[in-house]
All heavy atoms as an XYZ file, in Angstrom:
700
protein
N     112.275    398.402     56.893
C     112.172    399.104     58.152
C     112.878    398.312     59.253
O     112.543    397.148     59.478
C     110.709    399.293     58.539
C     109.963    400.150     57.572
C     109.101    399.590     56.639
C     110.112    401.520     57.582
C     108.405    400.367     55.758
C     109.408    402.313     56.697
C     108.556    401.751     55.782
N     113.812    398.909     59.904
C     114.447    398.206     61.017
C     113.497    398.108     62.211
O     112.758    399.044     62.501
C     115.666    399.061     61.347
C     115.367    400.408     60.812
C     114.437    400.215     59.648
N     113.521    396.985     62.863
C     112.675    396.767     64.027
C     113.489    397.100     65.273
O     114.590    396.578     65.475
C     112.190    395.305     64.095
C     111.372    395.061     65.338
C     111.410    394.959     62.845
N     112.959    397.967     66.066
C     113.634    398.363     67.293
C     112.870    397.741     68.457
O     111.683    398.002     68.645
C     113.686    399.898     67.441
C     114.455    400.500     66.264
C     114.334    400.265     68.775
C     114.436    402.003     66.215
N     113.568    396.888     69.214
C     112.948    396.237     70.348
C     113.332    396.970     71.626
O     114.451    397.456     71.775
C     113.404    394.787     70.458
C     113.024    393.865     69.312
C     113.675    392.514     69.501
C     111.521    393.709     69.222
N     112.419    396.993     72.516
C     112.719    397.595     73.808
C     113.630    396.655     74.590
O     113.665    395.442     74.339
C     111.431    397.852     74.583
O     110.894    396.634     75.018
N     114.374    397.157     75.549
C     115.243    396.296     76.343
C     114.462    395.200     77.068
O     114.969    394.090     77.247
C     115.902    397.240     77.342
C     115.803    398.588     76.723
C     114.578    398.562     75.873
N     113.230    395.477     77.468
C     112.418    394.467     78.142
C     112.074    393.308     77.209
O     112.041    392.157     77.620
C     111.134    395.089     78.709
C     111.411    396.101     79.787
C     111.105    397.439     79.598
C     111.996    395.716     80.989
C     111.365    398.369     80.579
C     112.256    396.633     81.977
C     111.947    397.969     81.781
O     112.214    398.879     82.746
N     111.827    393.614     75.929
C     111.535    392.561     74.961
C     112.761    391.680     74.725
O     112.652    390.462     74.618
C     111.059    393.159     73.650
N     113.928    392.310     74.668
C     115.167    391.545     74.487
C     115.393    390.625     75.682
O     115.747    389.450     75.534
C     116.362    392.496     74.277
C     117.671    391.712     74.258
C     116.196    393.278     72.987
N     115.190    391.143     76.896
C     115.339    390.334     78.100
C     114.322    389.195     78.128
O     114.642    388.077     78.528
C     115.209    391.179     79.365
C     116.323    392.188     79.536
C     116.049    393.475     79.942
C     117.649    391.840     79.281
C     117.056    394.412     80.101
C     118.661    392.759     79.431
C     118.370    394.054     79.845
O     119.370    394.951     79.995
N     113.099    389.453     77.702
C     112.062    388.423     77.697
C     112.404    387.316     76.703
O     112.242    386.124     77.007
C     110.710    389.036     77.370
N     112.899    387.700     75.546
C     113.286    386.708     74.541
C     114.464    385.870     75.051
O     114.481    384.640     74.917
C     113.614    387.382     73.197
C     112.334    387.978     72.598
C     114.260    386.400     72.233
C     112.568    388.861     71.406
N     115.436    386.522     75.657
C     116.587    385.807     76.200
C     116.160    384.872     77.329
O     116.651    383.747     77.445
C     117.636    386.788     76.693
N     115.234    385.311     78.145
C     114.754    384.491     79.251
C     114.021    383.252     78.744
O     114.143    382.166     79.315
C     113.842    385.327     80.157
C     113.433    384.694     81.473
C     114.662    384.430     82.332
C     112.461    385.593     82.211
N     113.270    383.404     77.658
C     112.569    382.253     77.079
C     113.525    381.289     76.379
O     113.233    380.107     76.249
C     111.505    382.725     76.095
C     110.309    383.382     76.759
S     108.986    383.767     75.609
C     109.674    385.145     74.715
N     114.676    381.775     75.946
C     115.630    380.920     75.248
C     116.435    380.053     76.206
O     116.978    379.023     75.799
C     116.574    381.769     74.410
N     116.502    380.406     77.466
C     117.309    379.646     78.427
C     116.818    378.208     78.577
O     117.632    377.268     78.473
C     117.384    380.379     79.783
C     118.219    381.650     79.625
C     117.960    379.491     80.869
C     118.191    382.557     80.830
N     115.527    377.954     78.815
C     115.105    376.545     78.930
C     115.310    375.746     77.643
O     115.704    374.573     77.689
C     113.619    376.622     79.277
C     113.401    377.997     79.773
C     114.428    378.854     79.124
N     115.078    376.376     76.492
C     115.271    375.671     75.220
C     116.736    375.301     75.031
O     117.058    374.193     74.585
C     114.785    376.533     74.065
N     117.627    376.201     75.383
C     119.056    375.929     75.277
C     119.466    374.811     76.226
O     120.232    373.918     75.862
C     119.857    377.206     75.583
O     119.425    378.246     74.703
C     121.341    376.977     75.412
N     118.942    374.839     77.457
C     119.247    373.790     78.426
C     118.807    372.431     77.912
O     119.575    371.462     77.959
C     118.558    374.092     79.758
C     118.649    372.945     80.726
C     119.822    372.712     81.414
C     117.570    372.099     80.928
C     119.924    371.652     82.303
C     117.661    371.042     81.807
C     118.839    370.813     82.492
N     117.591    372.320     77.394
C     117.094    371.024     76.928
C     117.815    370.557     75.676
O     118.028    369.364     75.479
C     115.584    371.074     76.696
C     114.845    371.126     77.987
C     114.097    372.152     78.474
C     114.826    370.124     79.005
N     113.610    371.852     79.710
C     114.039    370.608     80.073
C     115.384    368.868     79.134
C     113.801    369.882     81.225
C     115.163    368.143     80.281
C     114.374    368.649     81.311
N     118.220    371.494     74.831
C     118.983    371.119     73.642
C     120.334    370.524     74.037
O     120.751    369.484     73.517
C     119.188    372.328     72.726
C     120.024    372.025     71.525
C     119.530    371.234     70.502
C     121.318    372.513     71.420
C     120.305    370.937     69.392
C     122.100    372.219     70.322
C     121.594    371.436     69.307
N     121.014    371.147     74.978
C     122.303    370.640     75.437
C     122.126    369.314     76.171
O     122.916    368.382     76.004
C     123.011    371.686     76.310
C     123.418    372.878     75.441
C     124.227    371.102     77.012
C     123.930    374.066     76.206
N     121.063    369.202     76.980
C     120.797    367.959     77.706
C     120.497    366.812     76.732
O     120.772    365.651     77.032
C     119.637    368.154     78.672
N     119.935    367.113     75.589
C     119.682    366.102     74.560
C     120.961    365.784     73.787
O     121.229    364.629     73.446
C     118.604    366.607     73.597
C     118.453    365.763     72.360
C     117.761    364.559     72.405
C     119.017    366.144     71.152
C     117.629    363.774     71.272
C     118.894    365.371     70.016
C     118.199    364.185     70.088
O     118.084    363.406     68.974
N     121.751    366.795     73.507
C     122.907    366.642     72.635
C     124.037    365.841     73.276
O     124.679    365.022     72.600
C     123.415    368.027     72.233
C     124.461    368.086     71.138
C     123.897    367.516     69.851
C     124.912    369.509     70.924
N     124.292    366.020     74.551
C     125.416    365.346     75.203
C     125.282    363.818     75.139
O     126.230    363.134     74.719
C     125.592    365.859     76.644
C     126.105    367.302     76.605
C     126.530    364.969     77.447
C     126.143    367.982     77.946
N     124.142    363.208     75.519
C     124.057    361.740     75.389
C     124.118    361.254     73.943
O     124.654    360.177     73.671
C     122.700    361.396     76.008
C     122.327    362.562     76.825
C     122.984    363.743     76.212
N     123.582    362.039     73.013
C     123.637    361.633     71.608
C     125.080    361.578     71.114
O     125.465    360.654     70.397
C     122.821    362.596     70.737
C     121.341    362.577     71.024
C     120.719    361.230     70.761
O     121.062    360.546     69.812
N     119.789    360.838     71.608
N     125.875    362.570     71.480
C     127.281    362.568     71.084
C     128.043    361.423     71.755
O     128.890    360.784     71.131
C     127.925    363.909     71.438
C     127.469    365.091     70.589
C     128.029    366.390     71.143
C     127.873    364.913     69.141
N     127.723    361.160     73.003
C     128.370    360.050     73.705
C     128.077    358.725     73.009
O     128.974    357.907     72.796
C     127.896    359.996     75.159
C     128.433    358.826     75.920
C     129.752    358.792     76.334
C     127.619    357.739     76.207
C     130.252    357.700     77.029
C     128.109    356.652     76.898
C     129.427    356.639     77.302
N     126.818    358.494     72.638
C     126.444    357.235     71.998
C     127.030    357.127     70.591
O     127.323    356.026     70.115
C     124.925    357.103     71.934
C     124.275    356.973     73.295
S     124.824    355.562     74.232
C     124.063    354.249     73.325
N     127.200    358.262     69.904
C     127.704    358.229     68.531
C     129.194    357.882     68.477
O     129.643    357.251     67.521
C     127.458    359.572     67.854
N     129.953    358.278     69.498
C     131.401    358.118     69.434
C     131.963    357.017     70.336
O     133.156    356.780     70.329
C     132.089    359.447     69.759
C     131.849    360.489     68.711
C     131.085    361.598     68.988
C     132.361    360.338     67.438
C     130.849    362.562     68.026
C     132.131    361.291     66.459
C     131.383    362.399     66.753
N     131.112    356.350     71.095
C     131.639    355.283     71.949
C     131.821    354.019     71.112
O     131.108    353.775     70.137
C     130.713    355.010     73.127
C     129.456    354.292     72.753
C     128.555    354.095     73.948
N     127.356    353.436     73.495
C     127.071    352.174     73.754
N     127.848    351.462     74.519
N     125.980    351.620     73.297
N     132.780    353.178     71.474
C     132.985    351.946     70.704
C     131.868    350.937     70.976
O     131.275    350.920     72.051
C     134.330    351.428     71.217
C     134.480    352.031     72.566
C     133.761    353.352     72.520
N     131.611    350.109     69.989
C     130.596    349.066     70.127
C     131.192    347.938     70.968
O     132.266    347.426     70.641
C     130.167    348.536     68.745
C     129.175    347.404     68.883
C     129.586    349.666     67.914
N     130.543    347.554     72.066
C     131.123    346.502     72.908
C     131.075    345.135     72.221
O     130.124    344.814     71.514
C     130.237    346.513     74.163
C     128.946    347.102     73.722
C     129.280    348.059     72.611
N     132.110    344.354     72.451
C     132.150    342.990     71.933
C     131.490    342.091     72.977
O     132.083    341.765     74.008
C     133.589    342.557     71.679
C     133.681    341.224     70.971
O     132.627    340.577     70.774
O     134.793    340.833     70.600
N     130.243    341.714     72.728
C     129.464    340.974     73.714
C     129.962    339.545     73.902
O     129.784    338.968     74.972
C     127.989    340.990     73.323
C     127.368    342.381     73.260
C     125.922    342.294     72.820
C     127.460    343.087     74.593
N     130.601    338.989     72.879
C     131.125    337.628     73.013
C     132.233    337.599     74.063
O     132.279    336.712     74.903
C     131.641    337.128     71.671
C     132.112    335.692     71.722
C     132.491    335.176     70.359
C     132.863    333.711     70.465
N     133.156    333.137     69.160
N     133.094    338.598     74.043
C     134.172    338.670     75.023
C     133.656    339.123     76.387
O     134.087    338.617     77.419
C     135.255    339.630     74.548
C     136.046    339.129     73.368
C     137.092    340.134     72.965
C     137.825    339.705     71.715
N     138.751    340.734     71.256
N     132.747    340.067     76.381
C     132.274    340.645     77.639
C     131.551    339.616     78.502
O     131.729    339.571     79.712
C     131.352    341.827     77.342
C     130.883    342.573     78.566
C     130.070    343.796     78.186
C     129.629    344.561     79.421
N     128.873    345.755     79.068
N     130.702    338.800     77.883
C     129.902    337.830     78.634
C     130.349    336.385     78.431
O     129.697    335.473     78.915
C     128.424    337.969     78.257
C     127.847    339.299     78.619
C     127.483    340.213     77.642
C     127.668    339.658     79.942
C     126.956    341.446     77.979
C     127.148    340.887     80.292
C     126.792    341.773     79.302
O     126.282    342.998     79.643
N     131.426    336.180     77.687
C     131.888    334.840     77.359
C     130.737    334.001     76.790
O     130.474    332.881     77.225
C     132.503    334.167     78.595
C     133.266    332.912     78.233
O     133.799    332.841     77.117
O     133.308    331.991     79.072
N     130.043    334.590     75.831
C     128.836    333.980     75.262
C     129.166    333.236     73.973
O     130.155    333.526     73.297
C     127.796    335.044     74.974
N     128.307    332.284     73.653
C     128.408    331.566     72.394
C     127.141    331.723     71.566
O     127.191    331.624     70.345
C     128.658    330.087     72.658
C     129.975    329.818     73.333
C     130.167    328.337     73.617
O     129.326    327.520     73.258
N     131.271    328.012     74.267
N     126.025    331.954     72.218
C     124.726    332.056     71.550
C     124.060    333.378     71.909
O     124.278    333.916     72.993
C     123.813    330.909     71.980
C     124.245    329.591     71.454
C     125.116    328.722     72.030
C     123.845    329.004     70.225
N     125.280    327.618     71.234
C     124.510    327.759     70.128
C     122.992    329.392     69.199
C     124.344    326.918     69.036
C     122.827    328.538     68.116
C     123.494    327.319     68.038
N     123.222    333.851     70.988
C     122.418    335.048     71.241
C     121.011    334.802     70.713
O     120.829    334.205     69.653
C     123.022    336.263     70.548
N     120.020    335.245     71.470
C     118.620    335.135     71.070
C     118.114    336.544     70.787
O     118.161    337.407     71.662
C     117.787    334.492     72.185
C     116.276    334.465     71.969
C     115.932    333.516     70.828
C     115.568    334.049     73.237
N     117.644    336.775     69.574
C     117.141    338.091     69.179
C     115.678    337.958     68.807
O     115.325    337.194     67.913
C     117.945    338.671     67.989
C     117.390    340.022     67.577
C     119.412    338.777     68.341
N     114.829    338.692     69.511
C     113.406    338.705     69.165
C     113.150    339.877     68.227
O     113.759    340.930     68.357
C     112.529    338.840     70.426
O     112.861    340.046     71.101
C     112.724    337.662     71.340
N     112.255    339.680     67.296
C     111.948    340.737     66.334
C     113.062    340.927     65.325
O     113.301    342.037     64.858
N     113.745    339.864     64.987
C     114.888    339.962     64.095
C     114.551    339.988     62.625
O     115.443    339.988     61.786
N     113.286    340.035     62.277
C     112.901    340.049     60.872
C     113.187    341.363     60.175
O     113.471    341.396     58.985
N     113.147    342.457     60.923
C     113.376    343.759     60.300
C     113.776    344.772     61.367
O     113.686    344.508     62.566
C     112.110    344.247     59.586
O     111.065    344.432     60.536
N     114.227    345.899     60.918
C     114.510    347.026     61.809
C     115.702    346.819     62.724
O     116.734    346.282     62.333
N     115.529    347.240     63.978
C     116.611    347.173     64.954
C     117.004    345.723     65.232
O     118.184    345.404     65.374
C     116.206    347.896     66.254
C     115.976    349.376     65.971
C     117.245    347.704     67.345
C     115.376    350.138     67.129
N     116.026    344.838     65.308
C     116.332    343.433     65.554
C     117.187    342.829     64.455
O     118.109    342.065     64.729
N     116.908    343.195     63.229
C     117.704    342.695     62.105
C     119.132    343.215     62.189
O     120.089    342.464     62.016
C     117.056    343.128     60.782
C     117.763    342.628     59.557
C     117.010    343.034     58.303
C     117.692    342.540     57.054
N     116.942    342.897     55.847
N     119.289    344.487     62.491
C     120.624    345.070     62.620
C     121.388    344.417     63.770
O     122.594    344.161     63.663
C     120.523    346.573     62.837
N     120.685    344.139     64.857
C     121.316    343.484     65.998
C     121.765    342.063     65.639
O     122.842    341.624     66.057
C     120.350    343.451     67.176
C     120.886    342.909     68.490
C     122.069    343.717     68.975
C     119.792    342.902     69.528
N     120.957    341.359     64.845
C     121.345    340.016     64.400
C     122.666    340.060     63.630
O     123.563    339.252     63.880
C     120.269    339.420     63.504
S     118.778    338.919     64.360
N     122.794    340.996     62.710
C     124.012    341.083     61.910
C     125.203    341.500     62.761
O     126.320    341.012     62.565
C     123.824    342.054     60.739
C     122.929    341.503     59.668
C     121.733    342.116     59.358
C     123.285    340.364     58.975
C     120.911    341.610     58.377
C     122.465    339.844     57.986
C     121.273    340.468     57.684
N     124.997    342.406     63.717
C     126.092    342.841     64.585
C     126.579    341.687     65.455
O     127.783    341.472     65.611
C     125.640    344.012     65.450
C     126.699    344.523     66.401
C     127.991    344.916     65.719
C     127.884    346.192     64.956
N     129.161    346.630     64.367
N     125.660    340.927     66.022
C     126.052    339.795     66.870
C     126.721    338.696     66.056
O     127.686    338.085     66.511
C     124.828    339.258     67.614
C     124.228    340.196     68.653
C     122.909    339.639     69.172
C     125.195    340.454     69.788
N     126.218    338.461     64.854
C     126.839    337.448     63.995
C     128.246    337.875     63.582
O     129.155    337.042     63.493
C     125.971    337.196     62.765
N     128.448    339.171     63.357
C     129.786    339.652     62.985
C     130.768    339.525     64.143
O     131.976    339.481     63.927
C     129.718    341.102     62.507
O     129.463    341.973     63.590
N     130.253    339.455     65.383
C     131.118    339.266     66.544
C     131.389    337.786     66.811
O     132.051    337.446     67.782
C     130.485    339.919     67.773
C     130.436    341.421     67.692
C     129.807    342.069     68.906
O     129.364    341.399     69.833
N     129.764    343.388     68.899
N     130.854    336.890     65.981
C     131.147    335.480     66.092
C     130.166    334.687     66.933
O     130.445    333.546     67.282
N     129.022    335.276     67.260
C     128.019    334.560     68.042
C     127.094    333.771     67.126
O     126.830    334.173     65.987
C     127.187    335.549     68.871
C     127.923    336.217     70.023
C     127.141    337.416     70.510
C     128.113    335.241     71.150
N     126.587    332.657     67.623
C     125.515    331.927     66.941
C     124.217    332.631     67.308
O     123.912    332.788     68.493
C     125.479    330.474     67.408
C     126.769    329.751     67.109
O     127.259    329.795     65.999
N     127.331    329.095     68.102
N     123.462    333.048     66.314
C     122.278    333.871     66.554
C     121.013    333.069     66.274
O     120.874    332.470     65.209
C     122.296    335.140     65.669
C     121.088    336.007     65.930
C     123.572    335.938     65.916
N     120.097    333.069     67.251
C     118.769    332.494     67.083
C     117.813    333.656     66.866
O     117.697    334.532     67.716
C     118.344    331.680     68.330
C     116.940    331.141     68.144
C     119.329    330.572     68.594
N     117.136    333.666     65.715
C     116.243    334.764     65.358
C     114.806    334.331     65.595
O     114.361    333.318     65.057
C     116.434    335.177     63.886
C     115.575    336.376     63.551
C     117.893    335.477     63.592
N     114.080    335.118     66.401
C     112.673    334.845     66.681
C     111.877    336.021     66.129
O     112.137    337.168     66.475
C     112.425    334.689     68.196
C     110.964    334.440     68.465
C     113.284    333.591     68.768
N     110.906    335.709     65.267
C     110.106    336.775     64.660
C     108.831    336.163     64.098
O     108.661    334.938     64.105
C     110.911    337.451     63.544
O     110.178    338.502     62.970
N     107.964    337.015     63.612
C     106.777    336.525     62.919
C     107.210    335.804     61.653
O     108.200    336.175     61.020
C     105.857    337.690     62.562
C     105.263    338.475     63.729
C     104.472    339.662     63.207
C     104.377    337.588     64.571
N     106.480    334.777     61.280
C     106.820    334.012     60.088
C     106.315    334.773     58.865
O     105.169    334.616     58.452
C     106.200    332.612     60.163
C     106.714    331.716     59.056
O     107.805    331.992     58.538
O     106.016    330.747     58.721
N     107.176    335.621     58.322
C     106.797    336.392     57.141
C     108.003    336.522     56.213
O     109.059    335.945     56.447
C     106.246    337.768     57.525
C     107.242    338.618     58.288
O     108.349    338.129     58.582
O     106.909    339.769     58.574
N     107.826    337.279     55.139
C     108.886    337.421     54.149
C     110.106    338.138     54.714
O     111.234    337.874     54.305
C     108.366    338.173     52.914
C     107.305    337.373     52.165
O     107.352    336.121     52.262
O     106.456    337.982     51.504
N     109.899    339.063     55.650
C     111.030    339.784     56.251
C     111.963    338.821     56.976
O     113.185    338.924     56.880
C     110.538    340.870     57.203
S     109.650    342.202     56.416
N     111.385    337.896     57.726
C     112.211    336.928     58.449
C     112.964    336.038     57.466
O     114.152    335.760     57.676
C     111.325    336.074     59.387
C     112.048    334.954     60.130
C     113.101    335.530     61.059
C     111.049    334.111     60.902
N     112.311    335.588     56.429
C     112.975    334.736     55.443
C     114.129    335.466     54.766
O     115.201    334.888     54.531
C     111.955    334.241     54.418
C     110.926    333.296     55.029
C     109.838    332.937     54.044
C     108.750    332.109     54.774
N     107.593    331.881     53.951
N     113.941    336.749     54.490
C     115.002    337.543     53.884
C     116.169    337.697     54.841
O     117.343    337.597     54.436
C     114.466    338.939     53.483
O     113.337    338.764     52.631
C     115.529    339.748     52.775
N     115.880    337.942     56.114
C     116.941    338.097     57.104
C     117.745    336.816     57.249
O     118.963    336.841     57.325
C     116.339    338.503     58.469
O     115.617    339.718     58.322
C     117.420    338.687     59.508
N     117.072    335.688     57.279
C     117.759    334.397     57.436
C     118.645    334.123     56.223
O     119.763    333.617     56.350
C     116.739    333.265     57.662
C     117.410    331.910     57.616
C     116.024    333.470     58.984
N     118.164    334.487     55.012
C     118.971    334.272     53.808
C     120.229    335.145     53.810
O     121.273    334.717     53.335
C     118.143    334.575     52.556
C     117.115    333.523     52.242
C     116.327    333.898     51.008
C     115.191    332.902     50.778
N     114.355    333.297     49.619
N     120.095    336.366     54.327
C     121.247    337.281     54.333
C     122.255    336.809     55.349
O     123.407    336.947     55.266
C     120.805    338.704     54.663
C     119.955    339.313     53.580
C     119.462    340.705     53.934
O     119.868    341.248     54.982
O     118.675    341.265     53.182
C-alpha cells in the first residue's frame, strides 16, 4: 500500500530535518579539516629538543610518543608503572 502524506506532514518532516542537517554539517566540516591537514613538525615549530608526554603507556599518549620520536625529539614518558608503560618503552 502506498503511503500518501499530506502536504503539512511533508513540511513538518522537512522542518524537523533542518536542525539535524545543520548539526551534521557543523560536525562534518571540522572533522574533514582535521583529517586532511598536515601534521605539524613540532621540533621545527618550537625549536624543541625534548618532549614530556603524560599518560604515554597506552592510547593517545602512546601514539603521541611515537609521533614525537619520529620527528626527532627526545621523549620523556610519564605514566603509571605497569605493563603498558614497559611495552611502550620497549617499542
